[in-house]
C-alpha positions in Angstrom: 0.0 0.0 0.0 1.3 3.5 -0.9 1.9 5.8 2.1 -0.1 8.9 1.9 2.1 10.9 4.2 5.8 11.8 4.6 6.9 12.3 8.2 10.4 13.7 7.2 9.0 16.2 4.7 6.6 17.5 7.4 9.4 17.8 9.8 11.5 19.6 7.2 8.7 22.1 6.5 8.3 22.9 10.2 12.1 23.5 10.5 12.0 25.7 7.4 9.1 27.8 8.9 11.0 28.3 12.1 13.9 29.8 10.1 12.5 31.7 7.1 10.4 34.8 7.7 9.4 34.9 4.0 8.1 31.4 4.1 6.1 32.3 7.2 4.2 34.9 5.2 2.9 32.1 2.9 1.4 30.2 5.8 -2.1 31.4 5.0 -1.9 29.9 1.5 -1.1 26.4 2.8 -4.0 23.9 3.6 -5.0 23.6 7.2 -4.8 19.8 6.9 -1.4 19.7 5.2 0.2 17.7 8.1 -0.6 14.1 8.8 1.4 13.5 12.0 -0.7 14.7 15.0 2.1 16.6 16.7 3.1 18.2 13.4 -0.6 19.1 12.9 -0.6 20.8 16.3 2.6 22.7 15.6 1.4 23.8 12.2 -2.0 25.0 13.4 -0.2 27.0 16.2 2.1 28.6 13.7 -0.8 29.6 11.4 -2.7 31.1 14.4 0.5 33.1 15.4 0.9 34.3 11.8 -2.7 35.6 11.7 -2.1 37.5 15.0 1.2 38.8 13.6 3.2 37.2 16.4 6.9 36.2 15.8 7.4 32.6 14.8 10.5 31.1 16.2 11.5 28.2 18.5 11.0 30.0 21.8 7.8 31.8 20.9 6.1 28.7 19.3 7.2 26.5 22.3 5.8 29.1 24.7 2.5 29.2 22.9 2.2 25.4 22.8 3.0 25.3 26.6 0.3 28.0 27.3 -2.2 25.9 25.4 -1.2 22.8 27.3 0.1 21.1 24.2 3.8 20.4 25.1 5.5 18.6 22.3 8.0 15.9 23.3 9.3 17.9 26.3 9.9 21.1 24.2 13.0 19.8 22.4 11.3 18.6 19.3 11.0 22.1 17.7 14.9 22.3 17.9 15.1 18.9 16.3 13.0 20.1 13.4 15.0 23.3 13.1 18.2 21.3 12.8 16.6 18.8 10.4 16.3 21.6 7.8 19.9 22.7 6.9 18.6 25.0 4.1 15.3 26.3 2.9 16.5 26.5 -0.7 14.5 23.4 -1.8 11.4 24.0 0.3 9.2 24.3 -2.8 9.8 20.6 -3.6 8.8 19.5 -0.1 5.8 21.7 0.1 4.5 20.5 -3.3 5.0 16.9 -2.1 3.0 17.5 1.0 0.2 19.2 -0.9 0.0 16.1 -3.2 -0.2 13.7 -0.3 -2.8 15.9 1.4 -5.0 15.8 -1.7 -4.5 12.0 -1.8 -5.7 11.6 1.8 -8.8 13.8 1.0 -9.7 11.7 -1.9 -9.2 8.5 0.1 -11.5 9.8 2.9 -14.2 10.6 0.3 -14.0 7.1 -1.2 -14.0 5.5 2.3 -17.1 7.5 3.2 -18.7 6.4 -0.1 -18.1 2.7 0.7 -19.5 3.1 4.3 -22.7 4.7 2.9 -23.2 1.8 0.5 -22.7 -0.8 3.2 -25.1 1.1 5.4 -27.8 0.6 2.7 -28.1 4.1 1.4 -29.3 4.7 -2.2 -26.7 4.0 -4.8 -27.6 6.8 -7.2 -27.6 9.3 -4.3 -24.2 8.1 -3.1 -22.7 8.2 -6.5 -24.1 11.7 -7.1 -22.7 12.9 -3.7 -19.3 11.4 -4.4 -19.1 12.9 -7.8 -20.0 16.3 -6.5 -17.4 16.2 -3.7 -14.6 14.8 -6.0 -15.4 17.6 -8.4 -15.1 20.2 -5.6 -11.9 18.6 -4.3 -10.4 18.7 -7.8 -11.4 22.2 -8.7 -8.9 23.7 -11.3 -6.9 26.6 -10.1 -7.9 28.7 -13.1 -11.3 30.3 -13.7 -13.3 30.0 -16.9 -15.1 33.0 -18.3 -17.7 32.8 -21.0 -17.6 35.2 -23.9 -20.8 36.9 -22.5 -18.9 37.7 -19.3 -15.9 39.1 -21.2 -18.2 41.3 -23.3 -20.0 42.6 -20.3 -16.6 43.3 -18.5 -15.4 45.3 -21.5 -18.6 47.3 -21.9 -18.7 48.0 -18.1 -15.1 49.3 -18.4 -15.8 51.5 -21.3 -18.9 52.9 -19.7 -17.2 53.6 -16.4 -14.2 55.1 -18.2 -16.5 57.4 -20.1 -18.1 58.5 -16.9 -14.8 59.2 -15.3 -15.2 56.4 -12.7 -12.1 54.6 -13.8 -8.8 56.6 -13.7 -5.4 55.1 -13.8 -3.0 55.9 -11.0 -1.7 59.4 -11.8 2.1 59.8 -12.1 2.1 63.5 -11.5 3.3 64.2 -15.0 0.4 65.4 -17.1 2.1 64.5 -20.4 2.7 61.0 -19.2 -0.9 60.6 -17.9 -2.4 61.9 -21.0 -0.3 59.7 -23.2 -1.0 56.4 -21.2 -4.1 57.2 -19.2 -1.9 56.6 -16.1 -0.7 53.4 -14.4 -3.2 50.6 -14.4 -3.5 47.5 -12.1 -2.0 44.4 -13.7 0.4 46.3 -16.0 4.1 46.1 -16.1 5.9 49.2 -17.3 9.6 49.2 -18.2 11.5 52.5 -18.1 14.8 52.0 -19.7 17.8 54.3 -20.0 21.6 54.3 -20.5 23.6 54.9 -17.3 23.4 58.3 -15.6 20.4 59.6 -17.5 18.1 59.7 -14.5 16.0 56.5 -14.6 16.2 56.1 -10.9 15.3 59.7 -10.3 12.3 59.4 -12.6 11.1 56.2 -10.9 11.5 57.9 -7.5 9.6 61.0 -8.7 6.7 59.0 -9.9 6.6 57.1 -6.6 6.7 60.4 -4.7 3.8 61.8 -6.8 1.7 58.7 -6.3 2.4 58.7 -2.5 1.5 62.4 -2.2 -2.0 61.3 -3.3 -2.3 59.0 -0.4 -1.4 55.8 -2.3 0.9 53.2 -0.8 4.2 52.7 -2.7 6.9 50.0 -2.3 10.4 50.7 -3.8 12.7 47.7 -4.2 16.2 49.1 -4.8 19.2 46.9 -5.8 21.2 49.9 -7.0 21.2 52.3 -4.0 21.0 52.0 -0.3 18.8 53.9 2.2 21.3 56.7 2.7 21.6 57.4 -1.0 17.8 57.3 -1.5 17.3 59.5 1.6 19.7 62.2 0.3 18.1 62.2 -3.1 14.6 62.5 -1.6 15.7 65.3 0.8 17.2 67.1 -2.1 14.1 66.7 -4.3 11.7 67.9 -1.6 13.8 70.7 -0.1 15.1 72.1 -3.3 18.6 72.0 -1.8 21.6 70.8 -4.0 22.2 67.1 -3.5 26.0 67.7 -3.1 25.3 70.3 -0.4 23.4 67.6 1.5 25.9 64.9 0.8 28.8 67.1 2.0 26.8 68.5 5.0 27.9 72.0 4.0 24.6 73.7 4.7 24.3 77.4 5.4 22.2 78.8 8.3 19.2 79.5 6.1 19.2 76.0 4.6 18.3 74.0 7.7 14.7 75.0 7.9 13.8 73.8 4.4 15.7 70.6 5.2 13.6 70.0 8.4 10.4 70.7 6.4 11.5 68.2 3.8 12.3 65.6 6.4 8.8 66.0 8.0 7.2 65.6 4.6 9.3 62.5 3.9 8.3 60.9 7.2 4.6 61.4 6.4 4.7 59.7 2.9 3.2 56.1 2.7 6.4 54.8 1.0 8.3 51.6 2.1 11.6 50.4 0.9 13.5 47.2 0.6 17.2 47.3 -0.1 18.2 43.6 0.5 15.7 41.6 -1.5 17.6 40.0 -4.2 15.4 37.1 -5.5 12.1 37.7 -7.4 10.6 34.9 -5.2 11.5 36.8 -2.1 10.1 40.0 -3.5 6.9 38.1 -4.2 6.6 37.1 -0.6 7.3 40.6 0.6 4.7 42.1 -1.8 2.2 39.5 -0.6 2.9 40.6 3.0 2.4 44.2 2.2 -0.8 43.6 0.3 -2.2 41.5 3.2 -1.2 43.9 6.0 -1.1 47.5 4.7 -2.3 47.4 1.1 -0.2 48.4 -1.9 -0.9 50.6 -4.9 2.4 50.7 -6.8 5.7 48.7 -6.8 8.9 50.4 -8.2 11.9 48.1 -8.9 15.3 49.7 -9.3 16.5 48.0 -11.4 15.3 44.9 -13.2 18.7 43.3 -14.3 20.0 43.5 -10.7 17.3 41.2 -9.5 17.8 37.5 -9.4 16.0 34.3 -9.0 16.2 31.2 -6.7 15.9 29.1 -9.9 19.1 27.6 -11.2 19.8 29.1 -14.7 22.8 28.3 -16.9 22.3 31.4 -19.0 21.9 35.0 -17.7 19.1 35.8 -20.1 17.0 32.9 -18.6 17.5 34.4 -15.2 16.4 37.9 -16.4 13.5 36.2 -18.1 12.4 34.6 -14.8 12.5 38.0 -13.1 10.6 39.7 -15.9 7.8 37.0 -15.9 7.8 37.2 -12.1 7.1 40.9 -12.1 4.3 40.6 -14.7 2.8 37.7 -12.6 2.9 39.9 -9.5 1.2 42.8 -11.3 -1.6 40.5 -12.4 -1.9 38.5 -9.1 -1.9 41.5 -6.8 -3.7 43.8 -9.2 -1.2 46.6 -8.9 0.9 48.5 -11.5 4.6 47.8 -11.5 7.3 50.1 -12.8 10.6 48.3 -13.4 13.6 50.4 -14.3 16.0 48.7 -16.8 19.6 49.3 -17.8 20.4 49.8 -21.5 23.9 49.0 -22.6 26.3 50.9 -24.9 26.5 48.7 -28.1 28.5 49.6 -31.2 26.8 50.7 -34.3 28.8 48.2 -36.4 31.2 50.8 -37.8 33.4 51.2 -34.8 31.3 54.0 -33.3 29.0 54.1 -30.3 25.3 54.4 -30.0 25.6 55.9 -26.5 24.4 59.3 -27.7 21.4 57.9 -29.5 18.0 57.1 -28.0 17.9 53.4 -27.0 15.7 50.8 -28.8 14.1 47.7 -27.4 16.7 45.4 -28.8 19.3 47.2 -26.6 17.7 46.2 -23.4 20.1 43.8 -21.8 18.8 40.3 -22.0 15.7 41.9 -23.7 13.7 39.0 -25.1 11.4 38.2 -22.2 11.3 41.9 -21.1 9.9 43.0 -24.5 7.3 40.1 -24.3 6.2 40.6 -20.7 6.0 44.4 -20.5 2.7 46.2 -21.3 4.6 49.5 -21.8 8.2 50.1 -22.7 9.6 53.7 -22.6 13.1 55.0 -22.9 14.5 58.1 -21.2 17.0 59.8 -23.4 19.2 62.9 -23.0 20.0 64.4 -26.4 23.6 65.6 -26.4 23.8 67.2 -29.8 21.5 69.7 -31.4 21.2 67.5 -34.5 19.7 64.6 -32.4 16.6 63.5 -34.3 14.7 62.7 -31.1 14.6 66.4 -30.1 11.0 67.4 -30.7 10.9 70.4 -33.1 8.8 72.7 -31.0 11.1 72.0 -28.0 14.4 73.2 -29.6 14.3 76.7 -28.1 13.3 75.3 -24.7 16.1 72.7 -24.8 18.7 75.4 -25.4 17.3 77.5 -22.5 17.3 74.5 -20.1 20.9 73.4 -21.0 22.1 77.0 -20.4 20.7 76.9 -16.9 22.3 73.6 -15.8 19.1 71.7 -16.5 18.7 68.8 -18.9 16.3 68.4 -21.7 15.3 64.7 -21.8 12.9 62.8 -24.0 10.6 60.1 -22.8 10.0 57.9 -25.8 7.3 55.1 -25.8 8.4 52.2 -28.0 5.6 49.9 -26.9 2.1 50.3 -25.5 -0.1 47.2 -25.5 -3.1 49.4 -25.7 -1.8 52.7 -26.9 0.3 54.5 -29.5 4.0 55.0 -29.7 5.4 58.5 -29.4 7.5 60.8 -27.2 7.5 64.1 -25.3 10.1 66.3 -23.7 10.8 66.7 -20.0 13.1 68.8 -17.8 15.6 67.1 -15.5 17.3 69.0 -12.7 20.2 66.7 -11.8 21.4 68.8 -8.9 18.0 68.2 -7.1 16.9 64.9 -8.8 13.7 66.6 -10.0 11.7 65.9 -13.2 9.1 68.3 -14.5 6.9 68.4 -17.7 7.4 71.0 -20.3 3.6 71.4 -20.6 3.7 70.5 -24.2 1.1 68.5 -26.1 1.9 64.8 -26.5 3.0 63.9 -30.0 
C-alpha cells in the first residue's frame, strides 16, 4: 500500500518555517490539513494562528505558545530537532509540493471511504454516486477560472462605460504628459523605463513614486542599486530644493536647515516603504504578498530589473532575467497593482566602430531583452540628447532645450516604443540633476 504521508517532509517544512520569515508569510496559503502526524498538525496549526495574529514565529515563541495551550511537544525539544533537520530552505518548494500532493490523496481517500460506508449502510446507490461525484469535483477544482464570452463582453462594456463617466482613472504619475499619453498606471500592468547609465531613470522612478504617495497611495520601492542613505539624500534634495551635493557634504548654510527640516517631515509622512536587501524575485513576491495583506499596496517600483535574481538555477543569464521579468508581470496580475521596473540599457557599437551611446535606445538594446519585451505592457526610454542634431529632439522644444541646458538643467525625451493598448510616441521633460527633479514642459503629447 502506498503511504499517503511523509513524516520527514513534514518535519523539514516545520524546520523551514521556524527559520524563514518569507516562508512564514505564505502560511495562510497552505492547507490547514497539510500535516498528517498529530504533533506536526498541532505545531502547524499553532504557527498559522500566530501568523494571523502577527506574532513572531521562532522556536521559543512557538514553544511558549504550545505550553500555554497545554500542548507540550515531546518535552519542548522537538522544535529544535525540526530546526536542525532543515539545513537550508532553498529546496522547500519541492517538499511543500509533495506535502500538498499527499494531502490531496488523503482527502480523496476519505471521500472514497465515506462512499463505501454509505453503501454498506444501505443508502441509495444513485444518491451516493451523485454525492461522491460532487465532492470529488469540488476537491479537484482547477486553479484557473473559466469566463464565457458573454462575461468578457460585459466586462469590456462595463469598463468603457465607467471610463466614459470618469469612474475609472489610472494611477496618476504627476506628469500630465505621461498621464495623457498612457491614461496613467493601471492594475496588472508592467511598465519598463529603460535608459543608459546616468540619464536619470532612478530619479524618474523615484519622482513617480513620490507623486503617487502624495495622493495617499501606498508605494513600495525595491532598490538593488542604491541604499537607504543614497535614497534618503536624493529624496531630501528633491523635496527641499537643496543641492544634493550640499546635503551629501553636509555643507549647509544657516538658512538651509529650515527647508531641510520641512522636507524631512514631509518624507516621514509619505506612505512609501523600501527594501534594499531583497535579491530574488521569489523573495520579492513574498514581501509584496505581505504588504498587500497587511497594509495594502498601490504601486511597486523596482530599481532596477537586471540587478534582481531568482532562486531558480539558470545556466544562461538571459534565462534568469526572463524569470525576473515574468515574475514581475505575474505579481502585477496576481496582486492587481501597476509595477514600474527600471532597466539598464547597454552601450552597443553601431557596427562601424562608433558608439550608439548618444542615440536614443531601442528595445533590442535592453540587456537580455527577449522576455522583457514580451512581458511588458509598456516600454519607454529616457534619453538625454547631447547634440542639437539629435533627431529625437522634438521640433517645438528646440528653443526650450537650449534654455534649459544653459541653466544647468537637462532636456530629456521620454520615448514610448511599446504600449499594449496605446500608440508609440514621445514628449520632452526637464531634469534637474542637482536636485533629482523631473518636470513636464507642458507640451502636447505627440
